Backbone bond lengths (Angstrom), bond angles and torsions (degrees), N, CA, C in turn:
res aa  C-N    CA-C-N  psi(-1)  N-CA   C-N-CA  omega(-1)  CA-C   N-CA-C  phi
1 M - - - 1.450 - - 1.527 109.17 -
2 T 1.324 116.85 136.77 1.458 120.46 178.54 1.523 109.88 -80.97
3 L 1.321 115.82 163.16 1.467 120.06 177.42 1.522 110.43 -67.10
4 D 1.337 117.39 -31.58 1.459 119.94 176.80 1.535 109.94 -62.31
5 Q 1.340 117.98 -39.39 1.464 121.90 176.39 1.524 110.71 -67.97
6 T 1.337 116.99 -37.31 1.463 121.20 177.16 1.524 110.30 -60.74
7 L 1.320 117.25 -40.74 1.469 121.44 177.38 1.523 110.06 -59.62
8 L 1.316 117.07 -47.62 1.459 120.99 -178.49 1.531 110.89 -63.06
9 Q 1.326 117.17 -41.59 1.462 120.54 179.42 1.525 112.14 -67.11
10 A 1.328 116.73 -42.34 1.468 120.29 179.12 1.520 110.48 -63.00
11 C 1.310 116.99 -42.08 1.465 120.36 179.35 1.517 110.73 -64.42
12 S 1.312 116.37 -41.24 1.462 120.41 177.81 1.530 110.21 -60.47
13 R 1.319 117.12 -45.12 1.462 122.93 -179.52 1.538 111.19 -63.37
14 L 1.344 116.48 -36.14 1.464 121.15 -177.33 1.529 113.05 -90.12
15 G 1.331 116.59 -0.23 1.457 119.93 -178.84 1.517 113.44 73.68
16 L 1.325 116.43 27.76 1.465 121.76 -179.33 1.520 109.97 -111.16
17 K 1.308 116.15 154.84 1.456 121.53 172.54 1.522 107.61 -109.13
18 V 1.342 115.88 144.99 1.467 119.94 176.58 1.525 106.96 -75.79
19 P 1.329 117.10 120.03 1.469 119.59 -179.53 1.525 111.23 -78.04
20 S 1.311 114.97 161.51 1.457 119.27 168.87 1.520 107.23 -70.45
21 P 1.336 117.71 146.03 1.469 118.81 178.68 1.529 110.98 -56.87
22 S 1.318 115.96 139.93 1.471 121.36 -180.00 1.518 110.64 -63.97
23 K 1.297 114.92 145.28 1.463 121.77 174.42 1.521 108.60 -93.11
24 P 1.325 118.48 140.96 1.467 119.56 178.63 1.528 111.15 -65.34
25 V 1.326 115.74 146.67 1.464 120.95 178.30 1.529 110.76 -107.41
26 G 1.318 116.22 15.64 1.459 121.89 179.39 1.511 109.60 -155.00
27 V 1.308 115.09 -164.85 1.464 121.30 -177.65 1.529 108.82 -91.53
28 Y 1.316 115.44 74.37 1.465 122.01 177.68 1.521 107.62 -156.35
29 R 1.307 115.92 168.27 1.455 121.59 175.64 1.526 109.07 -105.17
30 P 1.327 117.28 145.18 1.452 119.38 176.81 1.526 112.01 -68.49
31 M 1.347 116.85 -27.16 1.461 121.67 178.58 1.519 108.49 -148.07
32 V 1.322 115.17 137.11 1.464 120.91 174.53 1.519 107.08 -121.64
33 V 1.338 115.68 127.52 1.460 121.15 175.38 1.517 107.42 -102.57
34 S 1.325 116.12 126.95 1.463 122.76 178.79 1.520 107.45 -133.45
35 G 1.323 115.78 109.54 1.459 119.46 -175.27 1.510 109.44 63.00
36 N 1.339 116.80 -127.88 1.461 121.54 179.52 1.527 112.74 -94.52
37 F 1.320 117.26 13.18 1.460 119.76 -178.73 1.517 110.68 -117.06
38 A 1.334 115.00 145.98 1.458 122.37 173.93 1.517 107.75 -123.48
39 Y 1.312 115.67 136.78 1.459 123.05 -179.06 1.525 107.69 -119.33
40 L 1.328 116.02 119.97 1.456 120.16 179.74 1.516 110.25 -95.58
41 S 1.324 114.94 133.34 1.457 120.65 171.34 1.519 108.54 -67.40
42 G 1.308 116.31 166.12 1.456 120.89 -177.34 1.513 113.22 -55.81
43 Q 1.328 115.70 131.57 1.459 123.30 178.11 1.518 108.43 -112.60
44 L 1.333 115.93 128.27 1.459 121.28 -174.71 1.520 112.48 -91.87
45 S 1.316 115.80 165.68 1.469 123.90 -179.95 1.532 109.63 -78.14
46 K 1.337 114.43 80.41 1.463 121.29 -174.11 1.521 109.56 -128.92
47 D 1.338 117.03 138.94 1.460 119.77 179.41 1.531 110.75 -86.12
48 A 1.328 116.32 -179.77 1.468 121.45 -175.91 1.522 112.72 -64.99
49 D 1.331 117.06 -22.14 1.467 120.45 178.18 1.525 112.02 -88.43
50 G 1.332 116.50 1.92 1.455 120.83 178.65 1.515 114.21 87.13
51 K 1.339 117.60 4.88 1.461 120.62 -180.00 1.523 109.35 -80.96
52 L 1.324 115.30 124.11 1.468 121.51 178.93 1.520 110.94 -80.33
53 M 1.325 115.78 141.34 1.460 121.35 168.20 1.524 104.39 -90.12
54 V 1.308 117.46 115.78 1.459 122.28 -169.65 1.527 111.61 -118.17
55 G 1.326 114.33 164.27 1.454 121.45 173.11 1.516 113.18 112.56
56 K 1.319 114.16 173.73 1.462 122.24 -179.35 1.518 110.11 -94.46
57 V 1.328 116.06 128.84 1.456 120.49 176.17 1.532 107.27 -73.32
58 G 1.317 115.41 134.88 1.466 120.67 -176.32 1.513 112.03 94.76
59 K 1.320 117.18 -7.22 1.469 121.60 176.33 1.532 108.69 -130.44
60 D 1.330 116.56 -64.74 1.462 121.92 -178.75 1.526 112.57 -90.17
61 L 1.323 116.18 -26.20 1.463 122.07 -175.54 1.523 110.72 -128.02
62 T 1.331 116.51 146.53 1.460 121.76 174.21 1.530 109.07 -79.34
63 V 1.317 116.63 171.60 1.464 120.80 175.80 1.528 109.76 -60.54
64 E 1.341 117.91 -42.38 1.473 121.00 -180.00 1.527 110.76 -62.93
65 E 1.329 117.28 -40.53 1.462 119.68 176.40 1.524 110.56 -66.30
66 G 1.337 116.70 -37.11 1.463 120.60 175.80 1.514 111.80 -62.59
67 K 1.354 116.99 -40.19 1.471 121.08 176.58 1.524 110.43 -61.97
68 K 1.319 116.99 -39.39 1.473 121.33 177.26 1.528 109.68 -63.49
69 A 1.335 116.51 -41.02 1.463 120.39 177.49 1.528 110.52 -62.37
70 A 1.332 116.58 -41.23 1.470 120.39 178.40 1.524 110.23 -65.42
71 Q 1.322 116.84 -38.58 1.466 120.65 177.00 1.529 110.17 -62.16
72 L 1.332 117.28 -42.27 1.465 120.57 178.55 1.530 111.35 -63.36
73 A 1.324 116.86 -40.17 1.469 119.95 177.56 1.529 110.32 -64.82
74 A 1.342 116.82 -38.97 1.468 120.69 176.72 1.528 110.67 -66.02
75 L 1.322 117.40 -36.10 1.464 121.09 175.69 1.529 110.11 -63.75
76 Q 1.332 116.89 -41.25 1.470 119.96 175.75 1.523 110.42 -59.67
77 A 1.336 115.83 -43.71 1.467 120.47 -179.28 1.525 111.15 -64.19
78 T 1.338 117.20 -46.55 1.467 119.04 -179.23 1.520 111.02 -67.21
79 S 1.321 117.46 -33.02 1.466 120.65 175.40 1.527 110.66 -63.46
80 L 1.319 116.25 -40.61 1.466 120.89 178.17 1.530 110.33 -64.24
81 I 1.323 116.87 -46.16 1.465 120.76 178.59 1.528 109.50 -60.73
82 H 1.323 116.31 -47.06 1.469 123.24 178.90 1.534 110.11 -54.53
83 G 1.332 116.72 -46.07 1.459 121.37 -176.95 1.523 114.68 -75.34
84 E 1.318 116.98 -33.69 1.469 120.75 -174.11 1.529 113.53 -87.37
85 V 1.333 117.12 -46.74 1.474 119.56 -174.35 1.527 112.93 -130.31
86 G 1.324 118.29 -14.66 1.456 122.00 -175.91 1.520 110.62 88.02
87 L 1.310 116.53 134.88 1.464 121.18 -177.91 1.519 112.65 -64.65
88 D 1.330 117.45 -26.92 1.465 120.16 -179.38 1.523 112.67 -67.49
89 R 1.334 117.99 -16.13 1.467 120.60 176.47 1.522 112.91 -82.07
90 V 1.325 117.00 -11.20 1.469 120.14 -178.43 1.523 108.97 -73.55
91 E 1.313 115.44 118.77 1.469 121.13 174.50 1.519 110.10 -89.63
92 Q 1.347 116.67 -36.61 1.455 121.34 -179.10 1.521 110.10 -162.01
93 V 1.327 117.10 135.78 1.462 120.60 165.41 1.521 103.81 -82.17
94 V 1.312 116.37 111.97 1.461 120.94 -173.78 1.523 110.80 -81.09
95 R 1.329 116.14 -45.81 1.459 118.94 -173.33 1.514 110.47 -149.63
96 L 1.311 115.94 140.98 1.453 123.26 173.95 1.520 107.02 -125.41
97 V 1.307 116.24 129.65 1.463 121.51 173.50 1.521 106.50 -115.62
98 G 1.340 115.79 123.26 1.451 121.10 -178.96 1.515 111.07 -115.29
99 F 1.323 114.87 129.47 1.464 122.35 177.22 1.524 107.74 -109.21
100 V 1.308 117.04 127.07 1.458 122.40 -178.89 1.519 108.11 -116.75
101 Q 1.330 116.51 121.37 1.461 119.89 174.03 1.533 105.88 -70.63
102 S 1.328 116.00 114.49 1.468 120.72 -166.54 1.522 112.26 -122.06
103 A 1.337 114.04 147.01 1.461 120.59 169.53 1.529 108.14 -65.34
104 E 1.304 116.19 158.70 1.469 121.90 -174.59 1.526 113.36 -53.74
105 N 1.308 118.34 -41.76 1.467 121.12 -176.54 1.524 112.79 -107.12
106 F 1.329 117.24 31.27 1.458 121.11 178.08 1.524 109.04 -98.92
107 Y 1.332 115.79 130.88 1.465 120.29 -175.94 1.530 113.15 -127.77
108 G 1.326 117.31 15.63 1.457 121.26 -176.75 1.518 114.20 -101.38
109 Q 1.341 117.25 33.49 1.460 120.06 -177.88 1.535 112.35 -56.73
110 S 1.328 116.95 -40.59 1.468 119.08 -178.78 1.528 110.82 -64.92
111 D 1.339 118.35 -34.78 1.465 120.96 176.15 1.530 110.67 -63.12
112 V 1.317 116.62 -40.59 1.462 121.59 179.22 1.532 110.34 -64.64
113 I 1.315 117.11 -48.61 1.469 120.73 -176.07 1.527 111.63 -69.44
114 N 1.337 117.29 -17.36 1.466 119.10 171.61 1.527 111.45 -55.13
115 G 1.324 117.81 -31.06 1.466 120.87 177.35 1.511 112.03 -59.42
116 A 1.330 116.99 -37.95 1.467 121.32 177.57 1.516 110.89 -74.10
117 S 1.330 116.67 -46.21 1.463 120.64 -178.69 1.527 111.11 -60.13
118 E 1.323 116.73 -45.07 1.463 120.81 -179.25 1.523 111.26 -62.34
119 F 1.332 117.32 -40.80 1.467 121.20 179.72 1.523 110.80 -64.77
120 I 1.317 116.80 -45.01 1.464 120.45 -178.65 1.532 110.92 -64.51
121 V 1.331 117.32 -41.72 1.467 120.01 178.26 1.529 110.46 -67.48
122 E 1.331 117.49 -34.88 1.465 119.75 176.94 1.527 110.93 -61.75
123 I 1.306 117.60 -37.89 1.469 121.57 -178.54 1.528 110.81 -79.31
124 L 1.329 117.07 -47.57 1.468 121.11 -170.10 1.525 114.66 -101.34
125 G 1.315 118.27 -6.49 1.462 120.43 -177.90 1.523 110.40 64.75
126 E 1.319 116.70 -142.97 1.469 121.23 -177.53 1.523 112.64 -59.17
127 K 1.315 118.15 -28.61 1.469 121.06 177.10 1.523 111.46 -63.23
128 G 1.328 115.79 -21.70 1.455 120.36 -177.92 1.514 114.55 -87.39
129 R 1.336 117.89 -10.36 1.479 120.04 178.76 1.522 108.59 -70.35
130 H 1.323 116.71 132.44 1.464 121.50 -167.41 1.527 111.68 -142.70
131 A 1.307 114.27 162.69 1.466 120.43 165.38 1.526 105.99 -75.62
132 R 1.334 117.06 151.91 1.460 118.12 -173.03 1.518 112.07 -149.32
133 T 1.319 113.88 147.43 1.451 121.87 170.92 1.524 107.62 -129.58
134 S 1.334 116.83 135.12 1.465 122.89 177.58 1.523 107.47 -118.68
135 I 1.313 115.80 124.53 1.463 121.09 -173.27 1.523 109.87 -127.24
136 G 1.325 117.02 132.69 1.455 121.79 172.95 1.521 109.73 -90.55
137 V 1.330 115.90 133.62 1.464 121.08 -179.90 1.522 109.67 -129.88
138 V 1.319 115.14 158.67 1.457 120.41 -178.12 1.528 111.84 -76.37
139 S 1.341 117.99 -30.44 1.464 120.64 177.97 1.522 109.61 -155.62
140 L 1.345 115.02 158.88 1.462 122.92 176.49 1.528 108.64 -133.57
141 P 1.325 117.33 161.19 1.462 119.37 179.25 1.528 112.06 -54.70
142 L 1.315 116.12 138.55 1.466 124.01 176.99 1.526 113.11 60.53
143 N 1.328 117.43 18.71 1.458 123.84 -179.14 1.531 112.34 66.69
144 A 1.335 117.62 20.48 1.467 121.74 179.76 1.526 109.63 -58.81
145 A 1.327 115.54 144.43 1.464 120.39 179.32 1.525 111.19 -72.98
146 V 1.356 116.98 -36.17 1.463 122.04 -175.33 1.520 109.41 -139.93
147 E 1.331 115.08 145.36 1.459 122.37 170.46 1.528 107.49 -134.41
148 L 1.332 115.95 136.36 1.468 121.71 179.59 1.514 110.71 -121.68
149 E 1.323 115.65 147.55 1.462 120.51 166.43 1.522 107.03 -130.68
150 L 1.330 115.68 144.89 1.465 120.79 -176.86 1.516 110.93 -129.69
151 T 1.328 114.85 151.16 1.460 123.46 170.14 1.522 106.65 -121.01
152 L 1.320 116.33 129.80 1.461 122.85 -177.48 1.525 110.86 -121.69
153 R 1.333 116.09 149.79 1.456 121.00 166.96 1.526 105.97 -105.41
154 L 1.325 116.08 129.78 1.464 122.11 -176.33 1.512 112.22 -107.34
155 R 1.304 116.79 158.42 1.473 122.68 171.92 1.501 109.18 -78.54
């Protein structure tokens, strides 16, 4: 089974649809491949229908809802990889940086970003294990709950 098929099966099991890769809303690329590395621009917590999961975790959203938002952002990222280069070209997810729109006294950003990490490892297995940074921010574009950026090593 290919990793692209694994993505489709995992989404089916989780009740998710694979979205079309996001289109840039500015003068940038959603993914840049340089040598054996791919760099993904920020991917927001958006479902396949384009509906954003919005708000501040710890105020508007619970940790579990934040994890769901992180999972949606990871789904956006894997959809982009699937569409641009194919998941089978991924040799390793090197780094994931997760930004969580957080309430002032919320300190569980790493718990929220676990939703993204778990989803990526479910799809890619050991290739999906990565170095990670989880950051709380006061706001994100379009009021998104989570934004992710990834660095990949490709075959």
